[in-house]
N, C-alpha and C positions, 0 to 999 in steps of 0.2 A: 501573511494573509490580509493583514491591515492594509487599507488604502486600495485593495482590489475592487474594480467597478464591474458588476454585473448587471445586465438589463433588468429593470424593476419587475417585469413580468415573470421572470424566472425565480424571483426570491420568495420563498415560503409557500409557492403554489404547487410546484411539481415535485414529485419525490426526488431525493437527491441519491446518488450512487457513491459509494465508498468502496474501493478496492483495497483490501488488507493484503499485503504481499510480503512473505518471508524472503529474505535474501537467498540466493541460490548456495549450493554447496561450496564451502569454503575449505581452504587449507587447514591443517590441523592447528597451526598456531603455536606449535611447541617452542619455536623460537620467535622472538620478537613480540610486539604488542598486540593484543586482541584487535584493537582498532585498525591495525594495519593488514589484518589477514585478508588474503585475495581470494577471488573465486577460483575453483578448479576449472579444468575445460568442461566437465559435465555441468557445473554450476552456470556457466556462461550459456551453454546450450539450453539448459532448462529454463533460464531467465528469458532468453529469446522466445521460447515456446510459450511462456507465460505471457509475454507481450502480444504474441499472436492471438492467444486466447482472449486477452482483454480487448484486443482491437475488434474481436468479434462481438463483444458485449456491449461496447460504448462507442458512440460516434465522436466523443471528444473527450479530453482530459483538461479540466480547468486548473487544476493544481496538483502538482506531485510533491509531497512531503517526505524527504528522503533522510535516512540516518547518515551521518558523515562517515560512518565506517566504510573502509574501502570495499568490502564485499557487498555492501548495500548500494553504494554509488555504482559500482560495477553492474549490479543486477538492474538497477534503473537504466543505465546506458543501453544494456542489452534489450531491455523491454522497449525502451523509447524508439529503437529503430523500426518497430513495427506499428507504432501508434501514430495517429494523426498529429499534427503540431499540438504541442502542449502549452497552455496559457502561461503558467508560472511553474518554475522548479525551485523549491526551497530545500537546501541541504543544511541540516542542522546537527550539531553535536548534542544538543538537547534531547533530540529524539533517541539518539545512541544510548543515552542515559536514563531515558523515561521509563517510569513504570506503567502499568495498565491503566490506572485511573487517569493519569496525565493525558495519555494517548486517547483514551475514550473522550475525555472532557474536551479535548482539542477538536477531535472529530465532531462531536455533538456541537460545539460552539462554532462551527465554520458553515453557518447557514447560508452565507453568501456564495458558497461553492457547490454548484450543481454536481459536478463529477470531481472526486477527490481520490487520489491514489496515495497510499501510505506504504513505504518500503522500509522494513525495519527487522526486529529480531524476535526470536522466541525466548523464553515462554510468554513475553509481553504480548505478542500478536494473538496467539491462541486465546489468552485471557481477554483481550480486546473483543474478538469475535464473540466470545461467550457473553460478555457483558452487554454487547449490543443486541445480540439475537436470543440469548437465552439458551443457546446450542453450543455444546462443546465438540470442536472438530480439531483433530490433529492437523498441523500445517507442517508438512515435510519441506525441506529446503526447496525454495523456488516456487512454493504453493501460493495460490491467490484465492481469497474469498471475496465474492461481489455481494455487498450488502445494499439493500434499499432502505433509506430513512425517510420516514413519511412524517410531515408535521403533525403532532398530536398523535400519531399511531405508532404501533410498534415497528421496530426495524424487522427485517427478514432476509435471510440468506437467499440470493437469487441463484447463485451457482458457485461451486467449489472446484477449483482446478488444482490437481495434484500431479506434478511432473512424472511422466512414465507410466500414467494410467489411462 
């Protein structure tokens, strides 16, 4: 996120939007590493549906912050097909390993990013949604929570997308 330039009028004035997205349904991972677990066909379909949902909620995505786990990058790839062109995509192993406080702090510290998408894992993401909004919501695989962050004001949940509902 460092070094990203955003027009000055957009910084700190308009509410920011953050989409918190849990990766889609993945293989069980009984063989091999957890990091390498792939999406199931249902996981890919749900991720594509989440991308369509998000495209109906935001006009653009300035930054996507994606866990480096195979299931998270595949979720993002399926989502991105439905989204307008994305400013910057950052895939990081640190997000795969991050706890809720680290993710929340990074989201709150990204003031220069009007529309941010985070694609990662549970239980971390449910805890991030709760930390930001004060509301506890379960996030099924492929779910997305769209949150509005206002400068100096409380965050609020704008919409919650649960695949298959």
